[in-house]
Structures are given as structure tokens and as C-alpha cells.
N, C-alpha and C positions, 0 to 999 in steps of 0.2 A: 150431396154431401159437400160442405164447403172445403176448399183447399186449405191446407194448414200453412201457418206463417213461415216456417222454415223453407217450404217449397216455393212460396211466393218470393221470399227474399233471395233464394238461389236464382230463380228466373230473372228477378230484377237485377241482380249483380251481373249475370251473364249479359243481359240487355245493355246495362251501363258499359260494360267492357267492350262489347261489339260496337255500340254506338260511338263511344269515344275513339276507338281504334279506326273506325271508318272516317270520322271527322279528321283525325290526325293524318291519315293516309291521303284523304282528299286534299288537305292542305299541302302536303308534300307534292302531290301530283300537280297541284295548281302552280306551285313555285317552279317546278321542273317543266311546266307546260306539256305534261304527259297526255297522250291521246286517251289514256285510261279514264281520265276525268270526264270524258264525254260518252262513255259507254252507257247504254240504257239502264243497266242494273244499278249503276252508281247513282242514278237519279232517284230511283224508287225504293231500293232496299233500305236506306237509312230511315225513310218514313215508316216502313213496316216495323223495323226494330224499335223506333221511337214510340210507335203506338203501343207495342208490348211493354215498353218501359213505363209509359204513362199509366197503362192499365194496371200493371203490378204495383205501381206507386200508390194509386188510389185504393186498390184492394188492401195493401198493407196498412195504409192510414185508417181505413175502416176497421181492419182486424185489431189494431192496437188502440183504436178509439182516440187518436190524436190527429188533429186537423190544422191546416194552415190558418193563421190568424187567431188560433187558440193555443197552439203549441209554438213557442217562439222559434225553436230550431227548425220546424217545418216551414214556418213563414220565411225564415232566412233562406232555406233551400229553394222555395218557390220563387222568391225574388231573385236569387242568384241564377236560377234556371232561366228566367226571363232574360236576364242580362247575358247569359251564355248563348242563348238562342240568337239574340240581337247581334252580339259580336260575331257569331258564326255566320250569320247572314251577310254582315258587312264584309267579313273575310272572304267568303266563297262567292258572293254574288255582286255586292253593291260598291265596294271600294274601287276607286278609279285608278289609284296608283299602287305600285308594288309595295311601297312603304306603308301605306294605309292598310293594305291587305295583311302584311306581316304583323303590324301592330295589333290589329283586331284578332288575328289568329293566335298570337302569343297571349294576348289578354284573355281570350277565351280559354286557353289552357290553364291560366291562373285561376279563373273563376271555376272551371271544372274541378280542380283539385281542392278548392275551398268547399264546394258542394260535397265532395267525398269526405272531407274532414268533418264537416257538420254532420253528415250521415253517420259516420263512425262514432263520433263523440256525443251526438245528440245535444250539441251545444252551438249556438249561433256565433260564439267567439271561441273556436276550437283551439286557438293558440294560447288562451288564458285558462290555466287549470282552475277548475271549480267555478267558472263564471256562469 
């Protein structure tokens, strides 16, 4: 029996919340040079959560029959997600200076909230009513 959409959405929102919270906390730990950032669970738990996030996103897209590159709002979310992931990688792993890490981490926050706004409004331009 297929899982119904409200349950998928609830699981997805929980995964979004946990994923973002972990990203935010990891960034804070990075700036504080906390030993918590180097704990084993901190390295793999985000991947587990993000796998659930991706799986529920795909299942919801199939359930509502809307897909990236056919539904403009899902295309916007997908492209923004790629940007968010890239900025997160720069912030947490690849930036060489404190300033670059901070800029990438803050930019990732902005992109995350754009993704949430697009998801809530189903509009690729969520700040423009009726766009």
C-alpha cells in the first residue's frame, strides 16, 4: 500500500528541519573550533538524514505528478538545492579563510530559506505575489 502524501510531507519537513539544524550547528562548531565537529556521528548522520530528505522529495514529486524541468517551482528548488550543497561544501570543507567560510555559510542560509519559501508558495519567485 503506498504511503499517503501527508505522511510523506511530514517526514520530509522533519528531515528538512533536522538537516538544516545540523548544518547550522556544524557551522557554529566550525567557527568556535569545537571538538564536536570532529565526532564520528557528525560526519555520517547528515548523510543519513539527507538521504531520507531526497527519498521523500522524490516520492512527493511522484505522488503529486510534478517534476523538475516541468514544474517551474520544482526546477527552482532543485537548482537552489545544488547551490545550497555547493555553498555548504565550501563553508564546511573547502574554504581556506575564515572570511570565505563565513560568507559561504551565510549565503547557504539565504539559499536554504529561499528553498523553503519556494516550497511553501510553489512559486519560483516567492517574494512576488501571483508570479
